[in-house]
N, C-alpha and C positions, 0 to 999 in steps of 0.2 A: 504553364506546364513546368514543374520543378526540373532543375537541371540535372544532368548526369555527371557525376564526378566523384571526388573523394570526400571523406568526412573525417572530423577530428573531435575528440572528446577530452576534456580536462576536468580535474577535481581541484576544488579550491576551498580555502578556509580550514577550520578545524574538522578533521575526519570524524566519522561516526562509526557505530558498530555495523551499519547496513549500507554505507555509501557504495561499497563494491557490488551490492545487489543491483543498484541502478546501472552500474557499468556492465554487469553481466546481461541485464535486460537489453541495454542498448546494443551490445555486440550481437547478441542472438537475433534481435530484430533486424539489424542491419544486414546480417548474412542472408536474409530472405528478400531483401529489396534490390531490384535491378538498378535503381538510381544510384546506389552507393557501390563504387568499384573497389576502393580500398578504405579501410577504417583505421585511422591513426589514433594512437593514444599519446597525449602530450605529457611528457615527464615533468612533474612539479607544476602542473597547471599552466598558466599563461607564460611563465618563465620558459617552459619547454617549447612553446610556440616561438617566442622571441629568439631562442638559441637553436631552433630547429632540432631539439632533442625529442624525437618522436619514435614510436614503435609501431609495427604493423600488427594490429590486434587480430586480424583475420588469420595470421600465421601462428597464433598461439594455439596450444592444445585445447580441444573442445572440453575435455574434462576439467582443465584448469579454469576455463571461463565459467563452467557450471559451478565449480567449487567456490568461486568468488561470492556467490550468494550468501555464504555463511562465513566469509573472511572479513574480520574487522579492519578498520583503518583504511588508508587510501593506497590501493595497489599501484596506482600510477605515480604516487607522490603528490603532495599538495603544496600550496603556496599561499602567501598573504600579500599579493601584489595589487596595489591600486595604480592602474596604468595611467601614464601620462600621454599626452597627445602623440609624442614621438613613438611611444610603445605601440599605440594603436596603429599608427602608420606602418610600423615594422610588421605587425601582425598581418596587415593586408598584403604586404610584400610576400610573406611566407605563404599565405593562402593562395595567392596567384601563382607562385612558383610551383606549388604542389597540387594545383588544380583542386583546392579544397572548396567545396560548395556547400558543405553542411558543418555547422559549428554547434557543439553541445557543451555546456558548462554546468557542472554539478556543484552548487554551493548555496550560500545564504543571500541576504539582501545586498551586500556589497558585490557579490558575484553576479547577481542578476542585473545590477547596474552596469557592470562590465559587459555583460551580454548585450544590453541595450545600446551601449556606446559602439560596440562592434557592428551591430545591426545597422545603426545609423550611418556609420562610416562606409559600410558596404554599399548602401544605397547611393551615397554621394560619390563613391568611387566607380559607380556603374559596374559593380561586380555582383552578378546574380548569385546570391548565397542565402541559405536558410539558417536562421539562428534561433535556437530553442534552449531555454534554461530549464535545468532539472533541479527541483528543490532539495535542500539538505540543511538541517541544523538541529542540534540537540536543544537549542533554546526555544524552538517552536514559535519563533517570532516573525515569520513571514506572513504578511497580510493576504487576504482573499482565500488562501487554501485552508481547509479545515484543520489540518495538522501538517507537520513536516517530517519526512523520513529521517530517522535518527533519534527523534524525540522519544518515541515509545520505549525503545531499548534503554536509553539513558535514564528515563523515568523509572523503568523496572529496576535498573541497577541501584539508583539512588534510594528508592524505596526499600529495597532489600538491605542495603547498607545501614539505613537508619534502624531497621528492625534488629539486625545483628548487634549493632552498637548499643541499642537500648537494653539488651539482655545483660550486658556488662555493667551498664550504669545501674540497672535494677539490683544486680547482685551486690554491689557495694554501697548502694544508697547515695549515689553521687549525681553530678550534673554532667551532661554531655551536650556539646554544641557542635552541630554538623554544618559545614559550609558547602553550599551547592552552587554550581555555575548559574549565572543569570545576571547580566549587567543592568538591563533596563526592564526585562520581562521575567516574571516569576513563575512561568509555567512549570519548569523543572522542579523548582523548590516546592511548589504547591502539590506536585504529584506524589510526594513522599507520604502524604496523608492517605493515599489509596490503600496503604497497607495497615492502617489503623482500624481495628475491628471492634475495639472496646475502649471505654473511657480511660482505663489505666494504661493502655498501650501508647507507645510513642508513634509519631512525635506529639508532644503535648502542646507545643507552641510553634507556629510557622510564620515567618516574616518574609514578605515579598518586597522587591524594590519599588513596586507601585505604591507602597505605603510609607509615609514619613512617620516613624514610630515615636510616641511620647515616652521618654526615658523613665518617668515615674510609673506610668502604667506598665511598662515593660518589666520593671523590677517587681512591682506588685503582683503581676501575673506569674512571674517566676516563683515568688514566695508562696503564693496560693497553691500552685500546682505541686510544689515540693512538699508542702505541709500536708496536702491531701494524699499523695501517692508515695511519698518517701523517696522519690527520685524524680529527675527532670531531664527531658530530652528536648532540645530546641533546634529547629532547622532554619537556616537563614540563607538568603541569596547573597552572593558576593557583592551585589549592589545595594545592600542594606544601608539605611541611613536614619539618624535621629532627626526629628522635626526641628529641634532648636539649633543644633550645632553640627549635624552630620556626624560622620565617623571616619577618622583619618586612617584608612586601611590601604590606600593606594601608594604605590611607589612613584618615583619621579620619572620612571620610564614609560614610554608609549609604544604601542605596536605599530605595524606597518600601515594601518588605516588611521593612525592618529588617535586611537583610543587609549586612555590611561589604563595601565595594567592594574587589575584589582587583586585583592587577596589579603588575608589577615583578619577578616572580620570575626571569624569564629574564635580566634585566640583572644581578641580584644573583648568580645562579649563574655567569654568564659571568665576572664579576669574580673570583669565588672560584676558578674553574678556571684563569683566566689567571695568577693569582698562584701557583698550585700548579705548573702546567706550564711557565710562562714562554713561552707561545704565545698569539698574538693570539686573543681570543675575541670573537665578534660575537653579538648577540642580536636576535631578532625576536618580536614579539607579533602573532599573526594577527588578533586583534580582531574587529570587526564583519563583516569580509568572510567569516568563517565562516558567518554567517547569511544573506548576501545575494549571494554570488558565483554568479550564475545559470549561468555557463558550466560550472560543475561539478555541475549538477543530475544526480542519479541517477534513471534511469527507474523503477527499483523504488520509489524514494522518492516520485516523482510519482504513481505508480499507487496506492500505499498511502494517500497523503494524500487523493487524489480519492475513493477507496473509502470512507474514513472519513466524508467529508462526505455522500456519498450514503446510507450506512447510517444515519447519525445522523438524517436526515430520515425515512427510511422506517420505522425502528424507533419513532420518536416518534409518527408517524402511525398506527402499529399498536398503540399503547398503552403502550410502554415509557417509563419516566421515571426520573429520579434515577440515571442510569447514564452511564458513559463508554464510548465505542467502544474496543475493543481489537483488536490484530492478533495472530493466532496463526499461527505458521509451520507449514506442512504438509510442505515439503521444501526442500532446499538446491540440488539439481541435477536439474532446473531449480528455481529458487526459486519457490515457490508459497505463498500465504497466504490466510487468510480472516478476516473481521471478526466479532467477537463483542462481548459487553458485560461489564462488571463494575460493581458498585455504586460510586457516586461516593465514598462514605465509605471504601471500601477503598483508594482511590488518593490521596485528598485529603491534602496535607501530608506524603506519604510519599516516601522517596527510595530508588531502587534503585541500589545500588552494585555494582561489579564483584565477582563471587564470588571469595573468596580462592584457590580452586583454579584460577582462570583467570589468576592472577598468578604469575610464576616465583618460585622459591625465593629468589633474590637480591633480589627486589623491584625489579628494574630493567628489567622487560619483561613481556610477557604470553605465555601458552601458545598452542599450536596450536588448542586448543578456542576460544579467544577469536577468533583469526583466522578460523576456519571459521564462526563466528557472524557476524562483521561483513562479510566480503567480499561475500556475495551482496547486501547492502543498498547497496553502493557502486557497483553496475553502472550504466554510463552509457547503456545502450541499444545499445551495439555488442557487441564480443566480451566474454565474461565476464572478470572480473578474473583474473589481474593484468594482462592485455595492454592494457587501456584506461586504466591509470594510467601516468604517465611511466616509461619504461624505456629507457635509453640504452645504446648500445654503449660498450665500454671498450677502450682500446688495450692490447695485450699488454705493451708496454714491454720488448721484448727488448733488453737492454743491450749496448752496444758496449764491448769491452775497453779499459781505460784504457792510455795509453802514456806519460803524464807523471806527475810527482809531484803529489799533491793541492795545489790552489791555496789559499793562505792569504789570506783576505779581510781587508782593513783595516777597522776599525770607525770 
């Protein structure tokens, strides 16, 4: 029989456009459970537990909690803390002091590992506690689950940005290189192809971190596309690398989890393409807006995130622990899903990369199977994709016959 006591929830890692929908779902579900007496929110994730910086979520205004479903970023504040043994021991002291019997942590693979460590410590400490992980990441790289809340909205934003930037590149006949988040997994970068409805449209070339790119083939493809369409748009993951020498785009700094900071690949590739083609190349890095641009929220993404928060609370109160909520796809048209669970140890510190069969043979794009997977996750609540992504008319450009000799411009 699950214990009766207090619960706590924390948000961890990079926030997403829909992470607060999971928080809203958890709070509203907890209000209906007799097992949970008070529901605490940890300010800045696990650091809030360590410092006893917690708030009473049951005392928040109901309308505010409801509005969290469409509020981007982390309402409780996030953190990137890789807990040491003494941190975990301190957490147990806080849990016991506040009679916390339910722990929910909303984050990616590092956060699920933290959940598992807390669960194991609770068992060895003889403290009856339910621990459930709630998935979240724009990278979509958690294993077992079909997709991750946060991904669909970020994919929608990234795809829209590429379409907007492409119109500028087409107008000037230039090159545009767009850098998309993705260290080891190219789900987000590949998703920008969902907005491409015709051969002339962007992005023309897409490179995922799963592929070690041949530099000669890369430049040959850039030239061929530019010669055919008169402009070129390339989308690359921040983890892009060349097969022979890699690409030095990382700084010497590392994050709290020991990962090297990435960035600068778009600028480096833009310079390389400009030197090869003799055409002006611009670069853009989408950056943190991929995680918080609320106007591009996907309704499917919101629904999934909320459902994960609700299910986490209900499953924990029904006796499940040391698990993470997963999403299982039931159909694409219409898109339907259900929530299930998997053990925390099965997802902790694991990375789901794009399957090789979903990357095209040339390594510069993705297959239709990839597009069929990602499009339903990006729907914004209106018409199904692709009609609710940017899609602009294009002049036919029916040429008028020349009557004069070609004009020789002076340089």
